[in-house]
C-alpha positions, 0 to 999 in steps of 0.5 A: 701266865701270871702266877696267881694262887687260887683263892679257896673259900670253904664251906664245911659240914662236920660229923663227929663219930663217938661210937666204937673203939678209940684209935691211938694218936700215933695210929692216926694219919694212915691212908684211907679209902679215897673220899668223894671228890668232884672238881669243876672248872667255870670259864669266864669271859676275858677282862682287860687291863690297861694299867701296866706300861710296856716296861712292866709287861716286858720285865714281868717274868710271870708273863709268857712273852717270847723273850727268846724270839729273835729281835724281841725287844718289848711287849705291848700286850700280854695275857695272864690266866687267873683262877679263883676257887671255892670248896664245899667239904664234909669231914668227920672225926673219931675220938682218940685215946688220950684226947683229940680226934682223928679226922678225915674228909668224907666229901669234897667239892671244888669249883675253880673259876678261871678267866684270861686277863688281857694286858694292853700297855697304857702307852698304846692309844685306845682305838689306834692301829696298834691298839687294834693289832694288840687286841687282835693278837691277844684274842688268839691267846684268849681262844687258846686259854678257852680250850685249855681251861677245861683241862685244869679240873683233870689236873686238880682232882688226882692231886687233891685226891692223893693229898686227902686220902689220909687221916689227920690227928687234931685236938679240935675242929678248928685245928682239923679244918686248918690241917685239912684245908692246907692239904687241899690248898697245897694240892690245888696250887701244885696242880695250877703250877703244872697247868701254868707250865703247859699253858705257857708252852702252848701260848708261846707257840702263837708268838712266831716271828711273823705274828709278833712283827705284824704290828710293825708291818700293818701299822708302821714302824713309826707308830710302834716306836712312838709307843715305845718312846712314850714308855721312856724306852729306846 
C-alpha cells in the first residue's frame, strides 16, 4: 500500500463560553469526558494508472509486492489504497485567568473516502494477453480492499477519541484550531498506518507462487520477457 497521508479538510463551528469561574492556564490540558465523534468510510470505485514503469513499480517499497517470493524479479502491476478525508467539528473555549482560552472539541465528524489505485506498467501493451492477466490479478487485490475498507473507521475512531479527550490552551481561535487539528491529523495518520500494515499483510497472501507465475503460463515467457526488455531490464 502506498503511504498516502489523508488530506483532512475541516469545517469549524466555534463556541466561546464567557460565564463561570476562570481556569488558570496551567490547569488547562487535562482529560475531559469524550466528545461526540463519528467516523464514516466511503469506498469508491478503483482507478487505473499506467504512468509507472516496471522498474519503478518493482523498486517502490511502499507497494505491497511479493519481493520475498521465490524467483520474484519484477512487478508489472500493483495496487495502492488511497485515502482522503474531511472533518466537521465544533469547539468551545472558556477564558483563562491571565488571558487566552481553554479549548476543547465538542463534536467531531470524520468522513474518509478510500479507493484502490491499480497500477499497470506502461510497458504492458493495452489489450494484450499480459495486460488482461495483470487486470485479472489486480482485481483480486481490489476485491480484498473492498472488504478491508470498512475496518478503517473502526481504527480511526478510538485513536481520535483518545487524542481529543483533553483541553488545549491557546491564545485565540486560530491557534486553537491549529492545535486541535494537529491532534486529529496525527491520530488519523496513525490509524491509517496501522491499517496499511494489516492491508499489506492480507494482500500479500494473494501473491502466491502459482498466482504470480500465471502470466508466464497463460501468455508465454516471451511476452513477459518482451515487456521487461521494453523497460530496459534483464
